[in-house]
C-alpha beads as a LAMMPS data file, in Angstrom:
LAMMPS data file: protein, C-alpha beads

283 atoms
282 bonds

1 atom types
1 bond types

-500.0 500.0 xlo xhi
-500.0 500.0 ylo yhi
-500.0 500.0 zlo zhi

Masses

1 110.0

Atoms # bond

1 1 1 470.586 -23.890 333.958
2 1 1 473.573 -23.134 331.717
3 1 1 476.919 -24.907 331.730
4 1 1 478.537 -22.303 334.025
5 1 1 475.826 -22.717 336.679
6 1 1 476.139 -26.496 336.364
7 1 1 479.872 -26.414 336.986
8 1 1 479.468 -24.016 339.924
9 1 1 477.411 -26.629 341.764
10 1 1 480.577 -28.688 342.169
11 1 1 483.105 -26.816 344.337
12 1 1 486.647 -26.731 343.057
13 1 1 487.815 -27.906 346.498
14 1 1 485.743 -31.097 346.270
15 1 1 487.664 -34.283 346.861
16 1 1 488.739 -36.353 343.844
17 1 1 486.485 -39.177 345.014
18 1 1 483.439 -36.885 344.988
19 1 1 484.307 -35.695 341.484
20 1 1 484.723 -39.254 340.260
21 1 1 481.411 -40.309 341.815
22 1 1 479.709 -37.297 340.169
23 1 1 481.219 -38.129 336.792
24 1 1 480.149 -41.768 337.106
25 1 1 476.648 -40.632 338.081
26 1 1 476.429 -38.457 334.959
27 1 1 477.514 -41.378 332.783
28 1 1 474.993 -43.731 334.428
29 1 1 472.186 -41.210 333.947
30 1 1 473.246 -40.768 330.305
31 1 1 473.313 -44.539 329.746
32 1 1 469.795 -44.919 331.192
33 1 1 468.510 -42.060 329.039
34 1 1 470.095 -43.577 325.921
35 1 1 468.527 -46.949 326.762
36 1 1 465.049 -45.410 326.993
37 1 1 465.520 -43.463 323.751
38 1 1 466.880 -46.562 321.986
39 1 1 463.840 -48.646 322.993
40 1 1 461.505 -45.917 321.747
41 1 1 463.188 -45.548 318.361
42 1 1 463.571 -49.309 317.935
43 1 1 459.804 -49.695 318.284
44 1 1 459.025 -46.659 316.107
45 1 1 461.362 -47.497 313.219
46 1 1 461.233 -51.303 313.125
47 1 1 458.650 -51.198 310.297
48 1 1 460.528 -48.528 308.338
49 1 1 464.079 -49.893 308.422
50 1 1 465.771 -53.261 308.263
51 1 1 466.955 -54.579 311.618
52 1 1 470.615 -54.454 310.588
53 1 1 470.481 -50.810 309.482
54 1 1 468.412 -49.788 312.508
55 1 1 470.964 -51.242 314.908
56 1 1 473.793 -49.435 313.121
57 1 1 471.916 -46.146 313.344
58 1 1 471.166 -46.601 317.054
59 1 1 474.777 -47.499 317.857
60 1 1 476.145 -44.480 315.996
61 1 1 473.643 -42.209 317.773
62 1 1 474.427 -43.699 321.194
63 1 1 478.182 -43.295 320.780
64 1 1 477.719 -39.708 319.586
65 1 1 475.590 -38.798 322.624
66 1 1 478.055 -40.388 325.050
67 1 1 480.956 -38.539 323.426
68 1 1 479.137 -35.192 323.658
69 1 1 478.199 -35.743 327.314
70 1 1 481.751 -36.817 328.122
71 1 1 483.271 -33.686 326.575
72 1 1 480.731 -31.173 327.893
73 1 1 479.945 -32.539 331.374
74 1 1 482.296 -35.288 332.546
75 1 1 485.655 -33.711 331.711
76 1 1 484.868 -30.360 333.453
77 1 1 483.654 -32.245 336.525
78 1 1 487.026 -33.999 336.664
79 1 1 488.787 -30.645 336.342
80 1 1 489.782 -31.047 332.697
81 1 1 488.714 -28.249 330.405
82 1 1 487.616 -29.598 326.984
83 1 1 488.548 -26.259 325.396
84 1 1 492.240 -27.109 325.735
85 1 1 491.678 -30.410 323.973
86 1 1 489.652 -28.695 321.272
87 1 1 492.350 -26.079 320.660
88 1 1 495.026 -28.751 320.463
89 1 1 493.020 -30.750 317.959
90 1 1 491.533 -27.788 316.114
91 1 1 493.922 -27.724 313.183
92 1 1 493.802 -31.490 312.827
93 1 1 490.009 -31.361 313.002
94 1 1 489.802 -28.803 310.183
95 1 1 492.074 -30.911 307.981
96 1 1 490.113 -34.078 308.701
97 1 1 486.856 -32.173 308.180
98 1 1 487.734 -31.208 304.631
99 1 1 489.139 -34.648 303.899
100 1 1 486.077 -36.467 305.212
101 1 1 483.410 -34.123 303.798
102 1 1 482.229 -36.624 301.198
103 1 1 482.388 -39.453 303.744
104 1 1 480.153 -37.577 306.168
105 1 1 477.789 -36.635 303.339
106 1 1 477.489 -40.271 302.271
107 1 1 477.019 -41.399 305.864
108 1 1 474.232 -38.901 306.575
109 1 1 472.558 -39.682 303.234
110 1 1 472.721 -43.394 304.043
111 1 1 470.975 -42.794 307.361
112 1 1 468.193 -40.804 305.687
113 1 1 467.804 -43.491 302.998
114 1 1 467.348 -46.105 305.712
115 1 1 464.727 -43.969 307.465
116 1 1 462.818 -42.836 304.366
117 1 1 463.206 -46.142 302.491
118 1 1 462.445 -45.011 298.919
119 1 1 464.092 -48.253 297.767
120 1 1 464.552 -51.702 299.268
121 1 1 466.837 -54.628 298.520
122 1 1 465.493 -56.498 295.488
123 1 1 463.655 -53.523 293.964
124 1 1 464.001 -52.730 290.266
125 1 1 465.112 -49.117 290.038
126 1 1 466.487 -46.365 287.816
127 1 1 469.141 -44.250 289.561
128 1 1 471.705 -41.989 287.919
129 1 1 471.034 -43.423 284.439
130 1 1 471.577 -46.919 285.867
131 1 1 468.844 -49.546 285.546
132 1 1 468.849 -52.706 287.631
133 1 1 468.136 -54.439 290.930
134 1 1 469.081 -53.125 294.380
135 1 1 471.568 -55.621 295.801
136 1 1 472.538 -53.843 299.010
137 1 1 472.145 -50.524 300.850
138 1 1 475.158 -49.771 303.059
139 1 1 475.912 -46.800 305.269
140 1 1 478.157 -45.287 302.584
141 1 1 476.886 -46.562 299.241
142 1 1 474.167 -48.457 297.383
143 1 1 474.942 -51.461 295.179
144 1 1 472.944 -51.922 291.947
145 1 1 473.032 -55.067 289.795
146 1 1 472.286 -54.007 286.231
147 1 1 470.222 -56.056 283.792
148 1 1 473.519 -57.030 282.125
149 1 1 474.746 -58.561 285.399
150 1 1 477.186 -55.762 286.303
151 1 1 477.489 -54.524 289.892
152 1 1 477.577 -50.726 290.217
153 1 1 478.392 -48.871 293.445
154 1 1 476.649 -45.493 293.798
155 1 1 477.603 -43.155 296.706
156 1 1 474.628 -42.539 298.971
157 1 1 474.775 -38.747 298.585
158 1 1 474.081 -39.174 294.851
159 1 1 471.293 -41.675 295.526
160 1 1 469.646 -39.368 298.046
161 1 1 469.855 -36.206 295.916
162 1 1 468.939 -37.639 292.511
163 1 1 465.588 -38.740 291.073
164 1 1 464.782 -42.362 291.902
165 1 1 462.361 -44.410 289.814
166 1 1 461.208 -47.511 291.675
167 1 1 459.519 -49.860 289.212
168 1 1 458.174 -52.195 291.904
169 1 1 457.339 -49.619 294.554
170 1 1 453.677 -50.104 293.616
171 1 1 452.167 -53.587 293.623
172 1 1 450.854 -53.192 290.052
173 1 1 452.225 -51.589 286.925
174 1 1 450.510 -50.680 283.636
175 1 1 451.679 -51.174 280.071
176 1 1 449.985 -50.529 276.740
177 1 1 450.015 -51.546 273.081
178 1 1 448.892 -49.890 269.879
179 1 1 447.371 -52.622 267.690
180 1 1 446.741 -51.463 264.122
181 1 1 444.215 -53.475 262.071
182 1 1 443.075 -53.072 258.457
183 1 1 440.157 -50.799 257.625
184 1 1 438.419 -53.799 256.055
185 1 1 438.402 -55.659 259.420
186 1 1 435.766 -55.349 262.133
187 1 1 437.165 -53.194 264.949
188 1 1 434.426 -54.262 267.396
189 1 1 435.250 -57.919 266.861
190 1 1 438.974 -57.227 267.246
191 1 1 438.288 -55.428 270.522
192 1 1 436.321 -58.420 271.874
193 1 1 439.045 -60.861 270.829
194 1 1 441.734 -58.834 272.603
195 1 1 439.537 -58.557 275.696
196 1 1 439.057 -62.346 275.821
197 1 1 442.802 -62.935 275.440
198 1 1 443.499 -60.663 278.408
199 1 1 440.812 -62.326 280.539
200 1 1 442.364 -65.790 280.326
201 1 1 445.921 -64.664 281.113
202 1 1 446.673 -65.542 284.769
203 1 1 448.758 -62.423 285.512
204 1 1 446.642 -59.807 283.711
205 1 1 444.849 -58.009 286.537
206 1 1 441.070 -57.612 286.594
207 1 1 441.363 -54.680 288.953
208 1 1 442.439 -52.126 287.796
209 1 1 440.368 -53.078 284.775
210 1 1 442.065 -53.281 281.360
211 1 1 440.944 -50.763 278.751
212 1 1 440.603 -51.475 275.018
213 1 1 439.384 -48.783 272.627
214 1 1 439.886 -47.320 269.147
215 1 1 442.468 -44.591 269.653
216 1 1 442.677 -43.041 266.191
217 1 1 442.212 -43.656 262.483
218 1 1 445.702 -43.772 261.005
219 1 1 446.848 -43.517 257.400
220 1 1 447.057 -47.285 257.017
221 1 1 445.243 -48.758 260.009
222 1 1 442.550 -48.458 262.619
223 1 1 444.647 -48.129 265.787
224 1 1 443.320 -49.904 268.880
225 1 1 444.913 -48.902 272.187
226 1 1 445.223 -51.659 274.798
227 1 1 446.038 -50.803 278.429
228 1 1 446.747 -53.650 280.827
229 1 1 447.776 -53.854 284.498
230 1 1 450.006 -56.621 285.825
231 1 1 451.890 -57.372 289.077
232 1 1 455.109 -55.355 289.138
233 1 1 457.198 -58.482 289.584
234 1 1 455.639 -60.116 286.475
235 1 1 455.203 -56.951 284.413
236 1 1 457.883 -57.539 281.779
237 1 1 457.010 -61.213 281.127
238 1 1 453.286 -60.442 280.826
239 1 1 453.983 -57.592 278.407
240 1 1 456.071 -59.806 276.142
241 1 1 453.689 -62.789 276.223
242 1 1 450.422 -60.952 275.623
243 1 1 451.682 -58.996 272.620
244 1 1 452.464 -62.172 270.686
245 1 1 449.299 -63.979 271.827
246 1 1 447.115 -61.041 270.721
247 1 1 448.749 -61.006 267.284
248 1 1 448.297 -64.739 266.722
249 1 1 444.707 -64.793 268.009
250 1 1 443.666 -61.905 265.751
251 1 1 445.178 -63.595 262.697
252 1 1 443.475 -66.917 263.574
253 1 1 440.167 -65.052 263.460
254 1 1 440.897 -63.456 260.078
255 1 1 441.951 -60.068 261.397
256 1 1 445.362 -58.997 260.174
257 1 1 447.778 -56.490 261.628
258 1 1 447.997 -53.628 259.124
259 1 1 451.303 -52.623 257.603
260 1 1 452.270 -49.325 255.941
261 1 1 451.268 -49.142 252.273
262 1 1 450.786 -46.471 249.606
263 1 1 448.851 -46.334 246.339
264 1 1 450.821 -44.773 243.477
265 1 1 449.197 -43.351 240.347
266 1 1 451.385 -42.992 237.231
267 1 1 450.835 -40.305 234.591
268 1 1 450.516 -42.843 231.741
269 1 1 447.736 -44.668 233.561
270 1 1 445.878 -41.401 234.127
271 1 1 446.149 -40.554 230.360
272 1 1 444.859 -43.984 229.406
273 1 1 441.871 -43.554 231.679
274 1 1 441.125 -40.118 230.245
275 1 1 441.265 -41.525 226.675
276 1 1 438.863 -44.294 227.613
277 1 1 436.500 -41.734 229.164
278 1 1 436.574 -38.652 226.839
279 1 1 433.365 -37.359 228.389
280 1 1 435.086 -36.913 231.716
281 1 1 437.608 -34.523 230.128
282 1 1 434.957 -32.293 228.543
283 1 1 433.254 -31.653 231.808

Bonds

1 1 1 2
2 1 2 3
3 1 3 4
4 1 4 5
5 1 5 6
6 1 6 7
7 1 7 8
8 1 8 9
9 1 9 10
10 1 10 11
11 1 11 12
12 1 12 13
13 1 13 14
14 1 14 15
15 1 15 16
16 1 16 17
17 1 17 18
18 1 18 19
19 1 19 20
20 1 20 21
21 1 21 22
22 1 22 23
23 1 23 24
24 1 24 25
25 1 25 26
26 1 26 27
27 1 27 28
28 1 28 29
29 1 29 30
30 1 30 31
31 1 31 32
32 1 32 33
33 1 33 34
34 1 34 35
35 1 35 36
36 1 36 37
37 1 37 38
38 1 38 39
39 1 39 40
40 1 40 41
41 1 41 42
42 1 42 43
43 1 43 44
44 1 44 45
45 1 45 46
46 1 46 47
47 1 47 48
48 1 48 49
49 1 49 50
50 1 50 51
51 1 51 52
52 1 52 53
53 1 53 54
54 1 54 55
55 1 55 56
56 1 56 57
57 1 57 58
58 1 58 59
59 1 59 60
60 1 60 61
61 1 61 62
62 1 62 63
63 1 63 64
64 1 64 65
65 1 65 66
66 1 66 67
67 1 67 68
68 1 68 69
69 1 69 70
70 1 70 71
71 1 71 72
72 1 72 73
73 1 73 74
74 1 74 75
75 1 75 76
76 1 76 77
77 1 77 78
78 1 78 79
79 1 79 80
80 1 80 81
81 1 81 82
82 1 82 83
83 1 83 84
84 1 84 85
85 1 85 86
86 1 86 87
87 1 87 88
88 1 88 89
89 1 89 90
90 1 90 91
91 1 91 92
92 1 92 93
93 1 93 94
94 1 94 95
95 1 95 96
96 1 96 97
97 1 97 98
98 1 98 99
99 1 99 100
100 1 100 101
101 1 101 102
102 1 102 103
103 1 103 104
104 1 104 105
105 1 105 106
106 1 106 107
107 1 107 108
108 1 108 109
109 1 109 110
110 1 110 111
111 1 111 112
112 1 112 113
113 1 113 114
114 1 114 115
115 1 115 116
116 1 116 117
117 1 117 118
118 1 118 119
119 1 119 120
120 1 120 121
121 1 121 122
122 1 122 123
123 1 123 124
124 1 124 125
125 1 125 126
126 1 126 127
127 1 127 128
128 1 128 129
129 1 129 130
130 1 130 131
131 1 131 132
132 1 132 133
133 1 133 134
134 1 134 135
135 1 135 136
136 1 136 137
137 1 137 138
138 1 138 139
139 1 139 140
140 1 140 141
141 1 141 142
142 1 142 143
143 1 143 144
144 1 144 145
145 1 145 146
146 1 146 147
147 1 147 148
148 1 148 149
149 1 149 150
150 1 150 151
151 1 151 152
152 1 152 153
153 1 153 154
154 1 154 155
155 1 155 156
156 1 156 157
157 1 157 158
158 1 158 159
159 1 159 160
160 1 160 161
161 1 161 162
162 1 162 163
163 1 163 164
164 1 164 165
165 1 165 166
166 1 166 167
167 1 167 168
168 1 168 169
169 1 169 170
170 1 170 171
171 1 171 172
172 1 172 173
173 1 173 174
174 1 174 175
175 1 175 176
176 1 176 177
177 1 177 178
178 1 178 179
179 1 179 180
180 1 180 181
181 1 181 182
182 1 182 183
183 1 183 184
184 1 184 185
185 1 185 186
186 1 186 187
187 1 187 188
188 1 188 189
189 1 189 190
190 1 190 191
191 1 191 192
192 1 192 193
193 1 193 194
194 1 194 195
195 1 195 196
196 1 196 197
197 1 197 198
198 1 198 199
199 1 199 200
200 1 200 201
201 1 201 202
202 1 202 203
203 1 203 204
204 1 204 205
205 1 205 206
206 1 206 207
207 1 207 208
208 1 208 209
209 1 209 210
210 1 210 211
211 1 211 212
212 1 212 213
213 1 213 214
214 1 214 215
215 1 215 216
216 1 216 217
217 1 217 218
218 1 218 219
219 1 219 220
220 1 220 221
221 1 221 222
222 1 222 223
223 1 223 224
224 1 224 225
225 1 225 226
226 1 226 227
227 1 227 228
228 1 228 229
229 1 229 230
230 1 230 231
231 1 231 232
232 1 232 233
233 1 233 234
234 1 234 235
235 1 235 236
236 1 236 237
237 1 237 238
238 1 238 239
239 1 239 240
240 1 240 241
241 1 241 242
242 1 242 243
243 1 243 244
244 1 244 245
245 1 245 246
246 1 246 247
247 1 247 248
248 1 248 249
249 1 249 250
250 1 250 251
251 1 251 252
252 1 252 253
253 1 253 254
254 1 254 255
255 1 255 256
256 1 256 257
257 1 257 258
258 1 258 259
259 1 259 260
260 1 260 261
261 1 261 262
262 1 262 263
263 1 263 264
264 1 264 265
265 1 265 266
266 1 266 267
267 1 267 268
268 1 268 269
269 1 269 270
270 1 270 271
271 1 271 272
272 1 272 273
273 1 273 274
274 1 274 275
275 1 275 276
276 1 276 277
277 1 277 278
278 1 278 279
279 1 279 280
280 1 280 281
281 1 281 282
282 1 282 283
């Protein structure tokens, strides 16, 4: 049934009371339908959105549906053609449309952010070259508190369309060191010492298992790569603590961290050696 057939059901000669009763019936049916839909979405999205944001979304949706039903069904039933209202407000609507384009974009992006939930309040994130903690997610913008303590407001359309790095989205996060030891030191012993240091740290995870291995033989050191997993919330503190503990423990066991060095040979020294060993020059 199209709109024309729907309107033809109600005779133009119907009494005003009948038209009013019909309009009220349409509104009651719409309200019941909205109530059923609201209950369904409230149950479906309660685990994906915060209660505050979910209620805002449901209210906006409910008001939008009621407004559409009122314009398309109720007004014609009462004998008022919505086309006349639309023509009268057409120019104003175009002007407001251009003026509110960014507002609508931010609003829609905010709704999708609340449904998708790539970030949550309290998460450590990287958005638009801004690093910090998510303080709030509103319908129009997202508030980030930087590591320097500054509060930055980012419009939701930028948040939704840019790359988001969530540092605590996963329960665990990995970090790694390159520990360079001298060639004269025992790499196997150094590996065992580092492994024991990691084992006793309360926030160094056993699963995923840490990995310690000789990565490469550098110009000045045997480079041992250390990969460690830690809870995302403790990641930075664990990374800072373990690096210093590993250094001190290696040195206590006679294993020193290598530093860049070069051996220089001077021409005079080479001549002196050749004079002391004339046989080497005749060969």
